[in-house]
mmCIF file as Biopython writes it, N, C-alpha, C and O atoms, coordinates in Angstrom:
data_model
#
loop_
_atom_site.group_PDB
_atom_site.id
_atom_site.type_symbol
_atom_site.label_atom_id
_atom_site.label_alt_id
_atom_site.label_comp_id
_atom_site.label_asym_id
_atom_site.label_entity_id
_atom_site.label_seq_id
_atom_site.pdbx_PDB_ins_code
_atom_site.Cartn_x
_atom_site.Cartn_y
_atom_site.Cartn_z
_atom_site.occupancy
_atom_site.B_iso_or_equiv
_atom_site.auth_seq_id
_atom_site.auth_asym_id
_atom_site.pdbx_PDB_model_num
ATOM 1   N N  . UNK A ? 1  ? 0.842   -1.179 0.000  1.0 0.0 1  A 1 
ATOM 2   C CA . UNK A ? 1  ? 0.000   0.000  0.000  1.0 0.0 1  A 1 
ATOM 3   C C  . UNK A ? 1  ? 0.885   1.239  0.000  1.0 0.0 1  A 1 
ATOM 4   O O  . UNK A ? 1  ? 1.860   1.293  0.749  1.0 0.0 1  A 1 
ATOM 5   N N  . UNK A ? 2  ? 0.573   2.221  -0.810 1.0 0.0 2  A 1 
ATOM 6   C CA . UNK A ? 2  ? 1.416   3.405  -0.895 1.0 0.0 2  A 1 
ATOM 7   C C  . UNK A ? 2  ? 1.258   4.383  0.268  1.0 0.0 2  A 1 
ATOM 8   O O  . UNK A ? 2  ? 2.002   5.361  0.345  1.0 0.0 2  A 1 
ATOM 9   N N  . UNK A ? 3  ? 0.312   4.147  1.170  1.0 0.0 3  A 1 
ATOM 10  C CA . UNK A ? 3  ? 0.153   5.017  2.339  1.0 0.0 3  A 1 
ATOM 11  C C  . UNK A ? 3  ? 0.911   4.392  3.503  1.0 0.0 3  A 1 
ATOM 12  O O  . UNK A ? 3  ? 0.706   3.227  3.844  1.0 0.0 3  A 1 
ATOM 13  N N  . UNK A ? 4  ? 1.782   5.180  4.099  1.0 0.0 4  A 1 
ATOM 14  C CA . UNK A ? 4  ? 2.601   4.727  5.228  1.0 0.0 4  A 1 
ATOM 15  C C  . UNK A ? 4  ? 2.022   5.332  6.502  1.0 0.0 4  A 1 
ATOM 16  O O  . UNK A ? 4  ? 1.736   6.529  6.550  1.0 0.0 4  A 1 
ATOM 17  N N  . UNK A ? 5  ? 1.850   4.517  7.525  1.0 0.0 5  A 1 
ATOM 18  C CA . UNK A ? 5  ? 1.333   4.955  8.817  1.0 0.0 5  A 1 
ATOM 19  C C  . UNK A ? 5  ? 2.511   5.049  9.779  1.0 0.0 5  A 1 
ATOM 20  O O  . UNK A ? 5  ? 3.212   4.062  10.000 1.0 0.0 5  A 1 
ATOM 21  N N  . UNK A ? 6  ? 2.727   6.207  10.340 1.0 0.0 6  A 1 
ATOM 22  C CA . UNK A ? 6  ? 3.867   6.433  11.244 1.0 0.0 6  A 1 
ATOM 23  C C  . UNK A ? 6  ? 3.456   6.416  12.715 1.0 0.0 6  A 1 
ATOM 24  O O  . UNK A ? 6  ? 4.057   7.109  13.536 1.0 0.0 6  A 1 
ATOM 25  N N  . UNK A ? 7  ? 2.461   5.647  13.041 1.0 0.0 7  A 1 
ATOM 26  C CA . UNK A ? 7  ? 1.913   5.639  14.392 1.0 0.0 7  A 1 
ATOM 27  C C  . UNK A ? 7  ? 2.914   5.114  15.418 1.0 0.0 7  A 1 
ATOM 28  O O  . UNK A ? 7  ? 3.000   5.659  16.518 1.0 0.0 7  A 1 
ATOM 29  N N  . UNK A ? 8  ? 3.666   4.078  15.087 1.0 0.0 8  A 1 
ATOM 30  C CA . UNK A ? 8  ? 4.657   3.535  16.032 1.0 0.0 8  A 1 
ATOM 31  C C  . UNK A ? 8  ? 5.662   4.600  16.465 1.0 0.0 8  A 1 
ATOM 32  O O  . UNK A ? 8  ? 5.972   4.729  17.650 1.0 0.0 8  A 1 
ATOM 33  N N  . UNK A ? 9  ? 6.160   5.349  15.506 1.0 0.0 9  A 1 
ATOM 34  C CA . UNK A ? 9  ? 7.155   6.381  15.821 1.0 0.0 9  A 1 
ATOM 35  C C  . UNK A ? 9  ? 6.555   7.468  16.708 1.0 0.0 9  A 1 
ATOM 36  O O  . UNK A ? 9  ? 7.206   7.938  17.641 1.0 0.0 9  A 1 
ATOM 37  N N  . UNK A ? 10 ? 5.320   7.869  16.420 1.0 0.0 10 A 1 
ATOM 38  C CA . UNK A ? 10 ? 4.678   8.912  17.229 1.0 0.0 10 A 1 
ATOM 39  C C  . UNK A ? 10 ? 4.372   8.410  18.636 1.0 0.0 10 A 1 
ATOM 40  O O  . UNK A ? 10 ? 4.511   9.155  19.606 1.0 0.0 10 A 1 
ATOM 41  N N  . UNK A ? 11 ? 3.961   7.165  18.750 1.0 0.0 11 A 1 
ATOM 42  C CA . UNK A ? 11 ? 3.723   6.600  20.076 1.0 0.0 11 A 1 
ATOM 43  C C  . UNK A ? 11 ? 5.023   6.562  20.886 1.0 0.0 11 A 1 
ATOM 44  O O  . UNK A ? 11 ? 5.031   6.927  22.061 1.0 0.0 11 A 1 
ATOM 45  N N  . UNK A ? 12 ? 6.097   6.130  20.273 1.0 0.0 12 A 1 
ATOM 46  C CA . UNK A ? 12 ? 7.391   6.083  20.964 1.0 0.0 12 A 1 
ATOM 47  C C  . UNK A ? 12 ? 7.843   7.481  21.366 1.0 0.0 12 A 1 
ATOM 48  O O  . UNK A ? 12 ? 8.350   7.688  22.469 1.0 0.0 12 A 1 
ATOM 49  N N  . UNK A ? 13 ? 7.656   8.426  20.469 1.0 0.0 13 A 1 
ATOM 50  C CA . UNK A ? 13 ? 8.057   9.806  20.750 1.0 0.0 13 A 1 
ATOM 51  C C  . UNK A ? 13 ? 7.322   10.367 21.966 1.0 0.0 13 A 1 
ATOM 52  O O  . UNK A ? 13 ? 7.887   11.134 22.744 1.0 0.0 13 A 1 
ATOM 53  N N  . UNK A ? 14 ? 6.062   9.978  22.119 1.0 0.0 14 A 1 
ATOM 54  C CA . UNK A ? 14 ? 5.254   10.472 23.236 1.0 0.0 14 A 1 
ATOM 55  C C  . UNK A ? 14 ? 5.226   9.507  24.421 1.0 0.0 14 A 1 
ATOM 56  O O  . UNK A ? 14 ? 4.504   9.724  25.395 1.0 0.0 14 A 1 
ATOM 57  N N  . UNK A ? 15 ? 6.024   8.438  24.326 1.0 0.0 15 A 1 
ATOM 58  C CA . UNK A ? 15 ? 6.102   7.441  25.402 1.0 0.0 15 A 1 
ATOM 59  C C  . UNK A ? 15 ? 4.704   6.977  25.809 1.0 0.0 15 A 1 
ATOM 60  O O  . UNK A ? 15 ? 4.354   6.947  26.989 1.0 0.0 15 A 1 
ATOM 61  N N  . UNK A ? 16 ? 3.919   6.616  24.795 1.0 0.0 16 A 1 
ATOM 62  C CA . UNK A ? 16 ? 2.543   6.198  24.996 1.0 0.0 16 A 1 
ATOM 63  C C  . UNK A ? 16 ? 2.352   4.820  24.378 1.0 0.0 16 A 1 
ATOM 64  O O  . UNK A ? 16 ? 2.920   4.520  23.328 1.0 0.0 16 A 1 
ATOM 65  N N  . UNK A ? 17 ? 1.566   3.998  25.019 1.0 0.0 17 A 1 
ATOM 66  C CA . UNK A ? 17 ? 1.268   2.678  24.461 1.0 0.0 17 A 1 
ATOM 67  C C  . UNK A ? 17 ? 0.071   2.777  23.517 1.0 0.0 17 A 1 
ATOM 68  O O  . UNK A ? 17 ? -0.711  3.726  23.574 1.0 0.0 17 A 1 
ATOM 69  N N  . UNK A ? 18 ? -0.046  1.791  22.664 1.0 0.0 18 A 1 
ATOM 70  C CA . UNK A ? 18 ? -1.196  1.737  21.764 1.0 0.0 18 A 1 
ATOM 71  C C  . UNK A ? 18 ? -2.476  1.595  22.584 1.0 0.0 18 A 1 
ATOM 72  O O  . UNK A ? 18 ? -3.505  2.174  22.236 1.0 0.0 18 A 1 
ATOM 73  N N  . UNK A ? 19 ? -2.416  0.845  23.644 1.0 0.0 19 A 1 
ATOM 74  C CA . UNK A ? 19 ? -3.586  0.675  24.515 1.0 0.0 19 A 1 
ATOM 75  C C  . UNK A ? 19 ? -4.040  2.012  25.096 1.0 0.0 19 A 1 
ATOM 76  O O  . UNK A ? 19 ? -5.234  2.312  25.114 1.0 0.0 19 A 1 
ATOM 77  N N  . UNK A ? 20 ? -3.096  2.804  25.567 1.0 0.0 20 A 1 
ATOM 78  C CA . UNK A ? 20 ? -3.420  4.110  26.141 1.0 0.0 20 A 1 
ATOM 79  C C  . UNK A ? 20 ? -4.026  5.028  25.077 1.0 0.0 20 A 1 
ATOM 80  O O  . UNK A ? 20 ? -5.007  5.725  25.340 1.0 0.0 20 A 1 
ATOM 81  N N  . UNK A ? 21 ? -3.446  5.027  23.892 1.0 0.0 21 A 1 
ATOM 82  C CA . UNK A ? 21 ? -3.987  5.866  22.824 1.0 0.0 21 A 1 
ATOM 83  C C  . UNK A ? 21 ? -5.391  5.414  22.444 1.0 0.0 21 A 1 
ATOM 84  O O  . UNK A ? 21 ? -6.275  6.251  22.257 1.0 0.0 21 A 1 
ATOM 85  N N  . UNK A ? 22 ? -5.612  4.124  22.329 1.0 0.0 22 A 1 
ATOM 86  C CA . UNK A ? 22 ? -6.939  3.608  21.986 1.0 0.0 22 A 1 
ATOM 87  C C  . UNK A ? 22 ? -7.976  4.059  23.014 1.0 0.0 22 A 1 
ATOM 88  O O  . UNK A ? 22 ? -9.076  4.473  22.649 1.0 0.0 22 A 1 
ATOM 89  N N  . UNK A ? 23 ? -7.626  3.977  24.289 1.0 0.0 23 A 1 
ATOM 90  C CA . UNK A ? 23 ? -8.544  4.430  25.339 1.0 0.0 23 A 1 
ATOM 91  C C  . UNK A ? 23 ? -8.830  5.919  25.234 1.0 0.0 23 A 1 
ATOM 92  O O  . UNK A ? 23 ? -9.979  6.341  25.365 1.0 0.0 23 A 1 
ATOM 93  N N  . UNK A ? 24 ? -7.805  6.711  25.002 1.0 0.0 24 A 1 
ATOM 94  C CA . UNK A ? 24 ? -7.971  8.161  24.900 1.0 0.0 24 A 1 
ATOM 95  C C  . UNK A ? 24 ? -8.799  8.569  23.684 1.0 0.0 24 A 1 
ATOM 96  O O  . UNK A ? 24 ? -9.573  9.524  23.741 1.0 0.0 24 A 1 
ATOM 97  N N  . UNK A ? 25 ? -8.627  7.841  22.592 1.0 0.0 25 A 1 
ATOM 98  C CA . UNK A ? 25 ? -9.299  8.169  21.334 1.0 0.0 25 A 1 
ATOM 99  C C  . UNK A ? 25 ? -10.709 7.586  21.289 1.0 0.0 25 A 1 
ATOM 100 O O  . UNK A ? 25 ? -11.575 8.108  20.587 1.0 0.0 25 A 1 
ATOM 101 N N  . UNK A ? 26 ? -10.942 6.504  22.036 1.0 0.0 26 A 1 
ATOM 102 C CA . UNK A ? 26 ? -12.254 5.890  22.063 1.0 0.0 26 A 1 
ATOM 103 C C  . UNK A ? 26 ? -12.471 4.858  20.974 1.0 0.0 26 A 1 
ATOM 104 O O  . UNK A ? 26 ? -13.584 4.691  20.476 1.0 0.0 26 A 1 
ATOM 105 N N  . UNK A ? 27 ? -11.390 4.157  20.601 1.0 0.0 27 A 1 
ATOM 106 C CA . UNK A ? 27 ? -11.498 3.059  19.644 1.0 0.0 27 A 1 
ATOM 107 C C  . UNK A ? 27 ? -10.911 1.805  20.291 1.0 0.0 27 A 1 
ATOM 108 O O  . UNK A ? 27 ? -10.216 1.889  21.304 1.0 0.0 27 A 1 
ATOM 109 N N  . UNK A ? 28 ? -11.190 0.665  19.711 1.0 0.0 28 A 1 
ATOM 110 C CA . UNK A ? 28 ? -10.661 -0.570 20.278 1.0 0.0 28 A 1 
ATOM 111 C C  . UNK A ? 28 ? -9.176  -0.708 19.948 1.0 0.0 28 A 1 
ATOM 112 O O  . UNK A ? 28 ? -8.680  -0.147 18.971 1.0 0.0 28 A 1 
ATOM 113 N N  . UNK A ? 29 ? -8.493  -1.461 20.781 1.0 0.0 29 A 1 
ATOM 114 C CA . UNK A ? 29 ? -7.082  -1.736 20.493 1.0 0.0 29 A 1 
ATOM 115 C C  . UNK A ? 29 ? -6.941  -2.479 19.177 1.0 0.0 29 A 1 
ATOM 116 O O  . UNK A ? 29 ? -5.976  -2.269 18.441 1.0 0.0 29 A 1 
ATOM 117 N N  . UNK A ? 30 ? -7.896  -3.342 18.878 1.0 0.0 30 A 1 
ATOM 118 C CA . UNK A ? 30 ? -7.857  -4.101 17.619 1.0 0.0 30 A 1 
ATOM 119 C C  . UNK A ? 30 ? -7.932  -3.153 16.418 1.0 0.0 30 A 1 
ATOM 120 O O  . UNK A ? 30 ? -7.184  -3.310 15.454 1.0 0.0 30 A 1 
ATOM 121 N N  . UNK A ? 31 ? -8.827  -2.179 16.477 1.0 0.0 31 A 1 
ATOM 122 C CA . UNK A ? 31 ? -8.930  -1.227 15.364 1.0 0.0 31 A 1 
ATOM 123 C C  . UNK A ? 31 ? -7.688  -0.358 15.249 1.0 0.0 31 A 1 
ATOM 124 O O  . UNK A ? 31 ? -7.251  -0.042 14.142 1.0 0.0 31 A 1 
ATOM 125 N N  . UNK A ? 32 ? -7.115  0.029  16.384 1.0 0.0 32 A 1 
ATOM 126 C CA . UNK A ? 32 ? -5.882  0.815  16.335 1.0 0.0 32 A 1 
ATOM 127 C C  . UNK A ? 32 ? -4.750  -0.021 15.753 1.0 0.0 32 A 1 
ATOM 128 O O  . UNK A ? 32 ? -3.924  0.487  14.996 1.0 0.0 32 A 1 
ATOM 129 N N  . UNK A ? 33 ? -4.713  -1.297 16.103 1.0 0.0 33 A 1 
ATOM 130 C CA . UNK A ? 33 ? -3.694  -2.199 15.563 1.0 0.0 33 A 1 
ATOM 131 C C  . UNK A ? 33 ? -3.835  -2.339 14.044 1.0 0.0 33 A 1 
ATOM 132 O O  . UNK A ? 33 ? -2.835  -2.347 13.326 1.0 0.0 33 A 1 
ATOM 133 N N  . UNK A ? 34 ? -5.055  -2.448 13.562 1.0 0.0 34 A 1 
ATOM 134 C CA . UNK A ? 34 ? -5.296  -2.531 12.117 1.0 0.0 34 A 1 
ATOM 135 C C  . UNK A ? 34 ? -4.762  -1.282 11.426 1.0 0.0 34 A 1 
ATOM 136 O O  . UNK A ? 34 ? -4.131  -1.373 10.372 1.0 0.0 34 A 1 
ATOM 137 N N  . UNK A ? 35 ? -5.011  -0.130 12.010 1.0 0.0 35 A 1 
ATOM 138 C CA . UNK A ? 35 ? -4.502  1.118  11.441 1.0 0.0 35 A 1 
ATOM 139 C C  . UNK A ? 35 ? -2.980  1.159  11.520 1.0 0.0 35 A 1 
ATOM 140 O O  . UNK A ? 35 ? -2.309  1.488  10.542 1.0 0.0 35 A 1 
ATOM 141 N N  . UNK A ? 36 ? -2.444  0.826  12.679 1.0 0.0 36 A 1 
ATOM 142 C CA . UNK A ? 36 ? -0.996  0.890  12.922 1.0 0.0 36 A 1 
ATOM 143 C C  . UNK A ? 36 ? -0.212  -0.008 11.979 1.0 0.0 36 A 1 
ATOM 144 O O  . UNK A ? 36 ? 0.894   0.335  11.561 1.0 0.0 36 A 1 
ATOM 145 N N  . UNK A ? 37 ? -0.785  -1.156 11.645 1.0 0.0 37 A 1 
ATOM 146 C CA . UNK A ? 37 ? -0.102  -2.113 10.782 1.0 0.0 37 A 1 
ATOM 147 C C  . UNK A ? 37 ? -0.360  -1.889 9.300  1.0 0.0 37 A 1 
ATOM 148 O O  . UNK A ? 37 ? 0.087   -2.674 8.463  1.0 0.0 37 A 1 
ATOM 149 N N  . UNK A ? 38 ? -1.070  -0.834 8.976  1.0 0.0 38 A 1 
ATOM 150 C CA . UNK A ? 38 ? -1.301  -0.508 7.574  1.0 0.0 38 A 1 
ATOM 151 C C  . UNK A ? 38 ? -2.340  -1.362 6.893  1.0 0.0 38 A 1 
ATOM 152 O O  . UNK A ? 38 ? -2.350  -1.452 5.665  1.0 0.0 38 A 1 
ATOM 153 N N  . UNK A ? 39 ? -3.226  -2.000 7.663  1.0 0.0 39 A 1 
ATOM 154 C CA . UNK A ? 39 ? -4.239  -2.876 7.090  1.0 0.0 39 A 1 
ATOM 155 C C  . UNK A ? 39 ? -5.609  -2.205 6.970  1.0 0.0 39 A 1 
ATOM 156 O O  . UNK A ? 39 ? -6.547  -2.800 6.440  1.0 0.0 39 A 1 
ATOM 157 N N  . UNK A ? 40 ? -5.726  -0.974 7.460  1.0 0.0 40 A 1 
ATOM 158 C CA . UNK A ? 40 ? -7.017  -0.271 7.399  1.0 0.0 40 A 1 
ATOM 159 C C  . UNK A ? 40 ? -7.302  0.171  5.970  1.0 0.0 40 A 1 
ATOM 160 O O  . UNK A ? 40 ? -6.405  0.598  5.243  1.0 0.0 40 A 1 
ATOM 161 N N  . UNK A ? 41 ? -8.556  0.060  5.589  1.0 0.0 41 A 1 
ATOM 162 C CA . UNK A ? 41 ? -8.998  0.518  4.265  1.0 0.0 41 A 1 
ATOM 163 C C  . UNK A ? 41 ? -9.402  1.983  4.302  1.0 0.0 41 A 1 
ATOM 164 O O  . UNK A ? 41 ? -9.405  2.655  3.271  1.0 0.0 41 A 1 
ATOM 165 N N  . UNK A ? 42 ? -9.743  2.481  5.486  1.0 0.0 42 A 1 
ATOM 166 C CA . UNK A ? 42 ? -10.196 3.863  5.634  1.0 0.0 42 A 1 
ATOM 167 C C  . UNK A ? 42 ? -10.012 4.286  7.088  1.0 0.0 42 A 1 
ATOM 168 O O  . UNK A ? 42 ? -9.820  3.453  7.973  1.0 0.0 42 A 1 
ATOM 169 N N  . UNK A ? 43 ? -10.073 5.597  7.315  1.0 0.0 43 A 1 
ATOM 170 C CA . UNK A ? 43 ? -10.060 6.138  8.671  1.0 0.0 43 A 1 
ATOM 171 C C  . UNK A ? 43 ? -11.030 7.309  8.696  1.0 0.0 43 A 1 
ATOM 172 O O  . UNK A ? 43 ? -11.030 8.145  7.792  1.0 0.0 43 A 1 
ATOM 173 N N  . UNK A ? 44 ? -11.844 7.366  9.719  1.0 0.0 44 A 1 
ATOM 174 C CA . UNK A ? 44 ? -12.777 8.486  9.871  1.0 0.0 44 A 1 
ATOM 175 C C  . UNK A ? 44 ? -11.990 9.729  10.247 1.0 0.0 44 A 1 
ATOM 176 O O  . UNK A ? 44 ? -10.995 9.667  10.969 1.0 0.0 44 A 1 
ATOM 177 N N  . UNK A ? 45 ? -12.463 10.864 9.737  1.0 0.0 45 A 1 
ATOM 178 C CA . UNK A ? 45 ? -11.805 12.122 10.087 1.0 0.0 45 A 1 
ATOM 179 C C  . UNK A ? 45 ? -11.892 12.370 11.590 1.0 0.0 45 A 1 
ATOM 180 O O  . UNK A ? 45 ? -10.967 12.943 12.166 1.0 0.0 45 A 1 
ATOM 181 N N  . UNK A ? 46 ? -12.960 11.960 12.229 1.0 0.0 46 A 1 
ATOM 182 C CA . UNK A ? 46 ? -13.084 12.151 13.678 1.0 0.0 46 A 1 
ATOM 183 C C  . UNK A ? 46 ? -12.026 11.339 14.425 1.0 0.0 46 A 1 
ATOM 184 O O  . UNK A ? 46 ? -11.490 11.798 15.433 1.0 0.0 46 A 1 
ATOM 185 N N  . UNK A ? 47 ? -11.724 10.133 13.933 1.0 0.0 47 A 1 
ATOM 186 C CA . UNK A ? 47 ? -10.676 9.310  14.543 1.0 0.0 47 A 1 
ATOM 187 C C  . UNK A ? 47 ? -9.307  9.922  14.290 1.0 0.0 47 A 1 
ATOM 188 O O  . UNK A ? 47 ? -8.477  9.989  15.196 1.0 0.0 47 A 1 
ATOM 189 N N  . UNK A ? 48 ? -9.071  10.366 13.071 1.0 0.0 48 A 1 
ATOM 190 C CA . UNK A ? 48 ? -7.799  11.010 12.732 1.0 0.0 48 A 1 
ATOM 191 C C  . UNK A ? 48 ? -7.584  12.252 13.582 1.0 0.0 48 A 1 
ATOM 192 O O  . UNK A ? 48 ? -6.486  12.490 14.085 1.0 0.0 48 A 1 
ATOM 193 N N  . UNK A ? 49 ? -8.644  13.043 13.738 1.0 0.0 49 A 1 
ATOM 194 C CA . UNK A ? 49 ? -8.550  14.262 14.557 1.0 0.0 49 A 1 
ATOM 195 C C  . UNK A ? 49 ? -8.228  13.912 16.000 1.0 0.0 49 A 1 
ATOM 196 O O  . UNK A ? 49 ? -7.400  14.573 16.627 1.0 0.0 49 A 1 
ATOM 197 N N  . UNK A ? 50 ? -8.874  12.879 16.535 1.0 0.0 50 A 1 
ATOM 198 C CA . UNK A ? 50 ? -8.642  12.485 17.924 1.0 0.0 50 A 1 
ATOM 199 C C  . UNK A ? 50 ? -7.213  11.979 18.126 1.0 0.0 50 A 1 
ATOM 200 O O  . UNK A ? 50 ? -6.576  12.304 19.128 1.0 0.0 50 A 1 
ATOM 201 N N  . UNK A ? 51 ? -6.713  11.192 17.189 1.0 0.0 51 A 1 
ATOM 202 C CA . UNK A ? 51 ? -5.330  10.711 17.274 1.0 0.0 51 A 1 
ATOM 203 C C  . UNK A ? 51 ? -4.362  11.885 17.238 1.0 0.0 51 A 1 
ATOM 204 O O  . UNK A ? 51 ? -3.425  11.949 18.033 1.0 0.0 51 A 1 
ATOM 205 N N  . UNK A ? 52 ? -4.590  12.811 16.317 1.0 0.0 52 A 1 
ATOM 206 C CA . UNK A ? 52 ? -3.711  13.981 16.218 1.0 0.0 52 A 1 
ATOM 207 C C  . UNK A ? 52 ? -3.777  14.838 17.483 1.0 0.0 52 A 1 
ATOM 208 O O  . UNK A ? 52 ? -2.763  15.373 17.930 1.0 0.0 52 A 1 
ATOM 209 N N  . UNK A ? 53 ? -4.966  14.964 18.052 1.0 0.0 53 A 1 
ATOM 210 C CA . UNK A ? 53 ? -5.123  15.731 19.292 1.0 0.0 53 A 1 
ATOM 211 C C  . UNK A ? 53 ? -4.315  15.092 20.420 1.0 0.0 53 A 1 
ATOM 212 O O  . UNK A ? 53 ? -3.603  15.786 21.145 1.0 0.0 53 A 1 
ATOM 213 N N  . UNK A ? 54 ? -4.424  13.771 20.569 1.0 0.0 54 A 1 
ATOM 214 C CA . UNK A ? 54 ? -3.738  13.080 21.659 1.0 0.0 54 A 1 
ATOM 215 C C  . UNK A ? 54 ? -2.228  13.013 21.468 1.0 0.0 54 A 1 
ATOM 216 O O  . UNK A ? 54 ? -1.479  13.003 22.445 1.0 0.0 54 A 1 
ATOM 217 N N  . UNK A ? 55 ? -1.776  12.968 20.218 1.0 0.0 55 A 1 
ATOM 218 C CA . UNK A ? 55 ? -0.332  12.883 19.940 1.0 0.0 55 A 1 
ATOM 219 C C  . UNK A ? 55 ? 0.269   14.243 19.588 1.0 0.0 55 A 1 
ATOM 220 O O  . UNK A ? 55 ? 1.451   14.339 19.257 1.0 0.0 55 A 1 
ATOM 221 N N  . UNK A ? 56 ? -0.545  15.286 19.662 1.0 0.0 56 A 1 
ATOM 222 C CA . UNK A ? 56 ? -0.088  16.651 19.381 1.0 0.0 56 A 1 
ATOM 223 C C  . UNK A ? 56 ? 0.648   16.714 18.041 1.0 0.0 56 A 1 
ATOM 224 O O  . UNK A ? 56 ? 1.782   17.185 17.952 1.0 0.0 56 A 1 
ATOM 225 N N  . UNK A ? 57 ? -0.033  16.225 17.005 1.0 0.0 57 A 1 
ATOM 226 C CA . UNK A ? 57 ? 0.592   16.182 15.689 1.0 0.0 57 A 1 
ATOM 227 C C  . UNK A ? 57 ? -0.397  16.615 14.619 1.0 0.0 57 A 1 
ATOM 228 O O  . UNK A ? 57 ? -1.568  16.870 14.902 1.0 0.0 57 A 1 
ATOM 229 N N  . UNK A ? 58 ? 0.080   16.693 13.410 1.0 0.0 58 A 1 
ATOM 230 C CA . UNK A ? 58 ? -0.727  16.993 12.236 1.0 0.0 58 A 1 
ATOM 231 C C  . UNK A ? 58 ? -0.960  15.683 11.478 1.0 0.0 58 A 1 
ATOM 232 O O  . UNK A ? 58 ? -0.181  14.742 11.628 1.0 0.0 58 A 1 
ATOM 233 N N  . UNK A ? 59 ? -2.021  15.609 10.667 1.0 0.0 59 A 1 
ATOM 234 C CA . UNK A ? 59 ? -2.243  14.389 9.888  1.0 0.0 59 A 1 
ATOM 235 C C  . UNK A ? 59 ? -1.034  13.982 9.049  1.0 0.0 59 A 1 
ATOM 236 O O  . UNK A ? 59 ? -0.778  12.791 8.875  1.0 0.0 59 A 1 
ATOM 237 N N  . UNK A ? 60 ? -0.298  14.945 8.534  1.0 0.0 60 A 1 
ATOM 238 C CA . UNK A ? 60 ? 0.886   14.651 7.740  1.0 0.0 60 A 1 
ATOM 239 C C  . UNK A ? 60 ? 2.021   14.041 8.551  1.0 0.0 60 A 1 
ATOM 240 O O  . UNK A ? 60 ? 2.921   13.418 7.988  1.0 0.0 60 A 1 
ATOM 241 N N  . UNK A ? 61 ? 1.984   14.215 9.866  1.0 0.0 61 A 1 
ATOM 242 C CA . UNK A ? 61 ? 2.973   13.562 10.730 1.0 0.0 61 A 1 
ATOM 243 C C  . UNK A ? 61 ? 2.653   12.086 10.889 1.0 0.0 61 A 1 
ATOM 244 O O  . UNK A ? 61 ? 3.539   11.272 11.147 1.0 0.0 61 A 1 
ATOM 245 N N  . UNK A ? 62 ? 1.382   11.750 10.735 1.0 0.0 62 A 1 
ATOM 246 C CA . UNK A ? 62 ? 0.905   10.393 10.933 1.0 0.0 62 A 1 
ATOM 247 C C  . UNK A ? 62 ? 0.867   9.587  9.639  1.0 0.0 62 A 1 
ATOM 248 O O  . UNK A ? 62 ? 1.123   8.383  9.648  1.0 0.0 62 A 1 
ATOM 249 N N  . UNK A ? 63 ? 0.546   10.249 8.524  1.0 0.0 63 A 1 
ATOM 250 C CA . UNK A ? 63 ? 0.374   9.591  7.234  1.0 0.0 63 A 1 
ATOM 251 C C  . UNK A ? 63 ? 1.356   10.125 6.207  1.0 0.0 63 A 1 
ATOM 252 O O  . UNK A ? 63 ? 1.646   11.321 6.177  1.0 0.0 63 A 1 
ATOM 253 N N  . UNK A ? 64 ? 1.858   9.249  5.380  1.0 0.0 64 A 1 
ATOM 254 C CA . UNK A ? 64 ? 2.740   9.656  4.274  1.0 0.0 64 A 1 
ATOM 255 C C  . UNK A ? 64 ? 2.382   8.836  3.058  1.0 0.0 64 A 1 
ATOM 256 O O  . UNK A ? 64 ? 1.804   7.755  3.173  1.0 0.0 64 A 1 
ATOM 257 N N  . UNK A ? 65 ? 2.727   9.355  1.883  1.0 0.0 65 A 1 
ATOM 258 C CA . UNK A ? 65 ? 2.472   8.659  0.640  1.0 0.0 65 A 1 
ATOM 259 C C  . UNK A ? 65 ? 3.799   8.268  0.028  1.0 0.0 65 A 1 
ATOM 260 O O  . UNK A ? 65 ? 4.707   9.088  -0.105 1.0 0.0 65 A 1 
ATOM 261 N N  . UNK A ? 66 ? 3.897   7.001  -0.342 1.0 0.0 66 A 1 
ATOM 262 C CA . UNK A ? 66 ? 5.107   6.506  -0.992 1.0 0.0 66 A 1 
ATOM 263 C C  . UNK A ? 66 ? 4.793   6.238  -2.467 1.0 0.0 66 A 1 
ATOM 264 O O  . UNK A ? 66 ? 3.815   5.560  -2.782 1.0 0.0 66 A 1 
ATOM 265 N N  . UNK A ? 67 ? 5.604   6.757  -3.345 1.0 0.0 67 A 1 
ATOM 266 C CA . UNK A ? 67 ? 5.425   6.520  -4.773 1.0 0.0 67 A 1 
ATOM 267 C C  . UNK A ? 67 ? 5.655   5.049  -5.061 1.0 0.0 67 A 1 
ATOM 268 O O  . UNK A ? 67 ? 6.397   4.383  -4.339 1.0 0.0 67 A 1 
ATOM 269 N N  . UNK A ? 68 ? 5.030   4.541  -6.099 1.0 0.0 68 A 1 
ATOM 270 C CA . UNK A ? 68 ? 5.130   3.123  -6.459 1.0 0.0 68 A 1 
ATOM 271 C C  . UNK A ? 68 ? 6.573   2.692  -6.717 1.0 0.0 68 A 1 
ATOM 272 O O  . UNK A ? 68 ? 6.933   1.547  -6.444 1.0 0.0 68 A 1 
ATOM 273 N N  . UNK A ? 69 ? 7.399   3.593  -7.238 1.0 0.0 69 A 1 
ATOM 274 C CA . UNK A ? 69 ? 8.789   3.231  -7.556 1.0 0.0 69 A 1 
ATOM 275 C C  . UNK A ? 69 ? 9.726   3.357  -6.350 1.0 0.0 69 A 1 
ATOM 276 O O  . UNK A ? 69 ? 10.922  3.097  -6.482 1.0 0.0 69 A 1 
ATOM 277 N N  . UNK A ? 70 ? 9.215   3.747  -5.182 1.0 0.0 70 A 1 
ATOM 278 C CA . UNK A ? 70 ? 10.021  3.863  -3.967 1.0 0.0 70 A 1 
ATOM 279 C C  . UNK A ? 70 ? 9.833   2.592  -3.134 1.0 0.0 70 A 1 
ATOM 280 O O  . UNK A ? 70 ? 8.964   2.560  -2.262 1.0 0.0 70 A 1 
ATOM 281 N N  . UNK A ? 71 ? 10.584  1.601  -3.367 1.0 0.0 71 A 1 
ATOM 282 C CA . UNK A ? 71 ? 10.420  0.351  -2.608 1.0 0.0 71 A 1 
ATOM 283 C C  . UNK A ? 71 ? 11.379  0.247  -1.508 1.0 0.0 71 A 1 
ATOM 284 O O  . UNK A ? 71 ? 11.373  -0.743 -0.775 1.0 0.0 71 A 1 
#
């Protein structure tokens, strides 16, 4: 998938566990894991906003696009 999720790096930077973020954002750990591992097909803007609020970041800090020729 050409969309890269940088959630692990942001969690480490904020010394926060995925479980703690899931609780703060109001989603299940399973759904956060799906997003974190790049298996999500979509993300609600409300979820993205909540993650950014809790990690004090911008959506571009969390998501990146990789060109097809960048392997």
